[in-house]
C-alpha positions as CSV (number, residue, x, y, z in Angstrom):
1,X,-0.1,0.0,0.0
2,X,1.2,3.5,-1.0
3,X,2.2,5.7,1.9
4,X,-0.4,8.5,2.2
5,X,1.2,12.0,2.3
6,X,-0.5,15.1,3.8
7,X,-0.8,18.4,2.0
8,X,2.6,20.1,1.7
9,X,3.1,23.2,4.1
10,X,5.4,26.2,3.8
11,X,7.8,24.3,6.5
12,X,8.0,21.5,4.0
13,X,9.0,23.7,1.3
14,X,11.7,25.5,3.6
15,X,13.2,22.1,4.6
16,X,13.3,20.8,1.0
17,X,15.0,24.0,-0.4
18,X,17.4,24.2,2.8
19,X,16.3,27.9,3.6
20,X,14.7,29.6,6.4
21,X,10.9,29.8,6.6
22,X,10.9,33.4,6.1
23,X,12.7,33.1,2.7
24,X,10.0,30.8,1.6
25,X,7.4,33.5,2.8
26,X,9.1,36.3,0.9
27,X,9.2,34.2,-2.4
28,X,5.6,33.3,-2.1
29,X,4.5,36.9,-1.5
30,X,6.8,38.3,-4.4
31,X,9.2,39.9,-1.8
32,X,12.7,40.0,-3.4
33,X,15.3,37.5,-2.3
34,X,18.7,36.5,-3.6
35,X,18.4,34.7,-7.1
36,X,20.0,31.5,-5.8
37,X,17.4,31.2,-2.8
38,X,14.3,32.2,-5.1
39,X,15.5,29.4,-7.4
40,X,15.7,26.9,-4.8
41,X,12.3,27.7,-3.3
42,X,10.6,27.7,-6.7
43,X,12.0,24.3,-7.3
44,X,11.0,22.9,-4.0
45,X,7.4,24.3,-4.6
46,X,7.2,22.6,-7.8
47,X,8.7,19.3,-6.5
48,X,6.2,19.3,-3.6
49,X,3.2,20.6,-5.5
50,X,2.9,23.2,-2.8
51,X,-0.3,25.5,-3.0
52,X,-0.5,28.8,-1.7
53,X,-3.6,29.3,0.5
54,X,-5.5,32.1,-0.7
55,X,-7.1,32.5,2.7
56,X,-3.8,32.9,4.5
57,X,-2.7,35.2,1.6
58,X,-5.7,37.3,2.3
59,X,-5.0,37.5,6.1
60,X,-1.6,38.8,5.5
61,X,-2.6,41.4,2.9
62,X,-6.2,42.4,4.3
63,X,-7.6,41.2,1.1
64,X,-10.0,38.4,0.1
65,X,-8.7,38.0,-3.4
66,X,-12.4,38.0,-4.6
67,X,-14.2,40.5,-7.0
68,X,-18.1,40.7,-7.5
69,X,-19.3,41.0,-11.0
70,X,-22.9,41.8,-11.6
71,X,-24.6,41.9,-15.1
72,X,-28.3,41.5,-15.9
73,X,-27.9,37.9,-17.2
74,X,-25.9,35.5,-19.1
75,X,-28.5,34.9,-21.8
76,X,-27.2,37.9,-23.8
77,X,-24.1,36.9,-25.9
78,X,-22.5,40.3,-25.1
79,X,-23.1,39.9,-21.2
80,X,-21.8,36.4,-21.1
81,X,-18.7,37.2,-23.4
82,X,-17.9,40.1,-21.1
83,X,-18.3,37.9,-17.9
84,X,-16.0,35.3,-19.4
85,X,-13.3,37.8,-20.3
86,X,-13.4,39.4,-16.8
87,X,-13.1,35.9,-15.3
88,X,-10.0,35.2,-17.3
89,X,-8.5,38.3,-16.3
90,X,-9.3,37.8,-12.6
91,X,-8.0,34.1,-12.9
92,X,-4.7,35.3,-14.5
93,X,-4.4,37.5,-11.3
94,X,-5.1,34.7,-9.0
95,X,-8.4,36.2,-8.0
96,X,-11.6,34.6,-7.7
97,X,-15.0,35.9,-9.2
98,X,-18.4,36.1,-7.4
99,X,-21.1,36.4,-10.0
100,X,-24.5,37.9,-9.7
101,X,-27.3,38.0,-12.2
102,X,-29.5,41.0,-11.6
103,X,-32.2,40.6,-14.2
104,X,-32.4,44.3,-14.7
105,X,-34.1,44.7,-11.2
106,X,-32.6,47.9,-9.5
107,X,-33.7,46.7,-6.1
108,X,-32.0,43.3,-6.5
109,X,-28.8,45.1,-7.7
110,X,-28.9,47.2,-4.5
111,X,-29.3,44.1,-2.3
112,X,-26.4,42.3,-4.2
113,X,-24.1,45.3,-3.7
114,X,-24.7,45.0,-0.1
115,X,-24.1,41.1,0.0
116,X,-20.7,41.8,-2.0
117,X,-19.8,44.4,0.6
118,X,-20.6,42.0,3.7
119,X,-18.3,39.3,2.0
120,X,-15.6,42.0,1.8
121,X,-14.7,41.6,-1.7
122,X,-11.9,43.6,-3.0
123,X,-14.0,45.2,-5.7
124,X,-17.2,45.2,-7.6
125,X,-17.7,45.4,-11.2
126,X,-21.1,46.0,-12.4
127,X,-23.5,46.9,-15.4
128,X,-26.1,48.5,-13.4
129,X,-29.9,49.8,-14.2
130,X,-30.2,51.4,-10.8
131,X,-29.7,55.2,-11.1
132,X,-29.6,55.6,-7.4
133,X,-27.1,52.6,-6.6
134,X,-25.5,53.2,-3.2
135,X,-21.9,51.9,-2.4
136,X,-20.2,52.2,1.0
137,X,-17.0,54.3,1.3
138,X,-14.0,52.3,1.0
139,X,-15.5,49.9,-1.5
140,X,-14.1,50.1,-5.0
141,X,-17.0,49.9,-7.6
142,X,-16.3,50.1,-11.3
143,X,-19.4,50.8,-13.5
144,X,-19.7,49.7,-17.1
145,X,-21.7,51.9,-19.6
146,X,-23.4,53.9,-16.8
147,X,-21.8,57.1,-15.5
148,X,-22.8,57.7,-11.8
149,X,-20.5,60.5,-11.1
150,X,-16.8,61.5,-10.5
151,X,-16.6,59.2,-7.4
152,X,-17.4,55.9,-9.4
153,X,-15.4,55.2,-12.5
154,X,-17.2,54.2,-15.6
155,X,-15.7,52.0,-18.4
156,X,-17.4,52.0,-21.9
157,X,-16.8,51.6,-25.6
158,X,-16.8,54.7,-27.8
159,X,-20.6,54.8,-28.3
160,X,-20.7,58.2,-29.9
161,X,-17.8,57.2,-32.4
162,X,-19.6,53.7,-32.8
163,X,-22.8,55.3,-33.9
164,X,-21.0,57.9,-36.3
165,X,-19.0,54.9,-37.7
166,X,-22.3,52.9,-38.5
167,X,-23.8,55.7,-40.4
168,X,-20.6,56.3,-42.3
169,X,-20.4,52.9,-43.4
170,X,-23.8,52.5,-44.5
171,X,-23.4,55.8,-46.5
172,X,-20.0,54.5,-47.8
173,X,-21.8,51.5,-49.1
174,X,-24.4,53.5,-51.1
175,X,-27.3,53.9,-48.6
176,X,-29.1,57.1,-49.1
177,X,-32.0,57.0,-46.6
178,X,-31.2,55.8,-43.2
179,X,-33.2,54.4,-40.1
180,X,-32.0,54.3,-36.5
181,X,-33.7,51.6,-34.3
182,X,-33.2,51.4,-30.7
183,X,-34.8,49.5,-27.7
184,X,-33.2,50.4,-24.1
185,X,-33.7,52.0,-20.6
186,X,-34.9,55.4,-20.1
187,X,-31.8,56.1,-17.9
188,X,-28.9,58.2,-18.9
189,X,-26.1,56.0,-19.9
190,X,-23.2,55.8,-22.2
191,X,-25.1,53.6,-24.9
192,X,-27.5,56.6,-25.6
193,X,-24.5,58.2,-27.2
194,X,-24.9,55.8,-30.3
195,X,-27.8,58.0,-31.4
196,X,-25.9,61.1,-31.2
197,X,-23.2,59.8,-33.2
198,X,-25.2,58.4,-35.9
199,X,-27.3,61.6,-36.1
200,X,-24.1,63.7,-36.3
201,X,-22.7,61.6,-39.3
202,X,-26.1,61.6,-41.2
203,X,-26.4,65.5,-40.8
204,X,-22.7,66.2,-41.6
205,X,-23.1,64.1,-44.8
206,X,-26.4,65.5,-45.4
207,X,-28.3,62.1,-45.7
208,X,-31.9,61.9,-44.4
209,X,-32.6,59.7,-41.6
210,X,-35.6,58.8,-39.3
211,X,-35.3,57.6,-35.5
212,X,-37.5,54.8,-33.7
213,X,-36.7,54.5,-30.1
214,X,-38.7,52.5,-27.7
215,X,-38.4,51.7,-24.0
216,X,-37.3,48.2,-22.5
217,X,-40.5,46.3,-22.1
218,X,-42.3,47.6,-25.2
219,X,-43.4,44.8,-27.4
220,X,-41.4,44.2,-30.5
221,X,-44.5,44.7,-32.5
222,X,-43.6,48.6,-32.2
223,X,-40.9,47.9,-34.6
224,X,-42.9,45.7,-36.8
225,X,-45.6,48.4,-37.1
226,X,-42.8,51.0,-37.9
227,X,-41.5,48.9,-40.6
228,X,-44.9,48.5,-42.3
229,X,-45.5,52.2,-42.0
230,X,-42.6,52.7,-44.2
231,X,-43.2,49.8,-46.7
232,X,-44.9,50.9,-49.7
233,X,-45.5,48.8,-53.0
234,X,-43.1,46.2,-52.0
235,X,-40.3,48.6,-51.1
236,X,-39.0,49.9,-47.9
237,X,-38.3,53.5,-47.6
238,X,-35.0,53.0,-46.0
239,X,-31.9,51.5,-47.7
240,X,-29.8,51.4,-44.4
241,X,-30.6,50.6,-40.9
242,X,-28.4,50.9,-37.7
243,X,-29.7,48.7,-35.0
244,X,-28.4,49.6,-31.5
245,X,-27.5,46.0,-30.8
246,X,-26.8,42.9,-32.6
247,X,-29.8,41.1,-31.0
248,X,-32.0,43.8,-32.3
249,X,-30.5,43.6,-35.8
250,X,-31.1,40.0,-35.9
251,X,-34.8,40.3,-35.1
252,X,-35.1,43.2,-37.7
253,X,-33.5,40.9,-40.2
254,X,-36.0,38.2,-39.7
255,X,-39.1,40.6,-39.9
256,X,-37.6,42.1,-43.1
257,X,-37.5,38.6,-44.5
258,X,-41.1,38.0,-43.8
259,X,-42.0,41.2,-45.5
260,X,-40.0,39.9,-48.6
261,X,-37.2,42.5,-48.2
262,X,-33.9,41.2,-49.0
263,X,-30.8,41.8,-46.9
264,X,-28.3,43.3,-47.9
265,X,-29.6,43.7,-51.6
266,X,-32.7,45.7,-50.6
267,X,-31.6,47.2,-47.2
268,X,-28.4,47.0,-45.4
269,X,-28.1,46.5,-41.6
270,X,-25.4,47.5,-39.2
271,X,-25.7,46.3,-35.4
272,X,-23.6,47.1,-32.4
273,X,-21.7,44.8,-30.0
274,X,-19.7,42.4,-32.2
275,X,-21.5,39.2,-31.2
276,X,-20.5,36.0,-33.0
277,X,-22.3,32.9,-33.6
278,X,-21.5,30.1,-30.8
279,X,-19.3,33.0,-29.1
280,X,-16.2,32.6,-31.5
281,X,-17.2,31.9,-35.1
282,X,-18.7,34.5,-37.6
283,X,-20.3,37.6,-36.9
284,X,-24.0,37.5,-36.6
285,X,-24.3,40.7,-38.8
286,X,-22.3,43.7,-39.9
287,X,-21.5,45.3,-36.7
288,X,-19.6,47.7,-34.6
289,X,-17.3,45.6,-32.4
290,X,-17.0,46.4,-28.8
291,X,-13.5,45.7,-27.4
292,X,-14.7,43.3,-24.9
293,X,-11.1,41.9,-23.8
294,X,-10.0,45.5,-23.3
295,X,-13.1,46.3,-21.4
296,X,-12.6,43.5,-19.1
297,X,-8.8,44.1,-18.5
298,X,-9.4,47.9,-17.8
299,X,-12.3,47.1,-15.3
300,X,-10.1,44.4,-13.4
301,X,-7.2,46.6,-13.3
302,X,-9.2,49.6,-11.9
303,X,-11.1,47.2,-9.4
304,X,-7.9,45.9,-7.8
305,X,-6.0,49.3,-7.8
306,X,-8.2,50.2,-4.9
307,X,-7.5,53.9,-5.7
308,X,-10.8,55.6,-6.7
309,X,-9.7,59.1,-6.1
310,X,-6.7,58.8,-8.8
311,X,-8.8,57.0,-11.4
312,X,-10.5,58.8,-14.4
313,X,-14.2,59.2,-14.1
314,X,-14.7,57.9,-17.6
315,X,-12.7,55.4,-19.6
316,X,-13.9,55.3,-23.3
317,X,-12.3,52.4,-25.4
318,X,-12.2,52.5,-29.3
319,X,-14.5,50.3,-31.4
320,X,-14.0,48.9,-34.8
321,X,-16.2,48.0,-37.7
322,X,-16.6,44.3,-39.0
323,X,-18.5,43.3,-42.0
324,X,-20.8,40.3,-41.3
325,X,-23.0,39.7,-44.3
326,X,-25.8,42.4,-43.7
327,X,-23.9,45.1,-45.8
328,X,-22.8,44.8,-49.4
329,X,-19.1,45.6,-48.7
């Protein structure tokens, strides 16, 4: 019968490396030691398969090495991709993620923030729909897409630039009458700027446009009615449509198909987000691509810095355009 061994300890590592216990502690915690000692300790750690206790590490540094992440759900491909990217960034830094799905409920968001604070997380990253969200002093909260004020940093893609880029691409591809379709929250947030950028480009290039904006919870039939109101003798008045999300672009494309309108032959569509089939294959439509990896990296770095006072109140990251079959080019 094989001898059963216990979990190796820091003392075992010190004994194997032939160094003092304090030397092992310094190496484990990233404190500089002589190169020969560091190498001996690292070799002993690998040989013994020693695992650093995150609990003990937390006691020494007054940290829990956990970060709470809150988004409305994981059904949306954009939300799930964002959470996955944040988790990778945290894992690379040996942090754990506590995930909460808020289902767009402002009261639940506030309760989840309280729960995260009680667990003494080292930071909170959230995409919130609560304009009055309250966070205790001393807790680092990083907001995605919603600007709360100078005390809470916000990370977002360049929504204004993205809206402008969408209009410019449609016009570049020959469109001469555009529509902007949006469903979203009444709250003031960064994605609202997509409309401003779109309008700015249309007016600068003197191309006519029509806006159709509905609130969250409004039936999709509002868009169906809008399309049919602008459909005459088998033709749609618009030859280019910018949808504020890729999910909306998908639904609009299906409805146009039922109407006998071909995409991109009769009308071209650009969405926003950069969603791909199955998460990593082709784009679901021509789209303005949000830099998800960079958003995640920025949020994690800011959440772990613990220095709200020195952070910018808004970090705006550049977007790109990708052709995905719903435009001619």
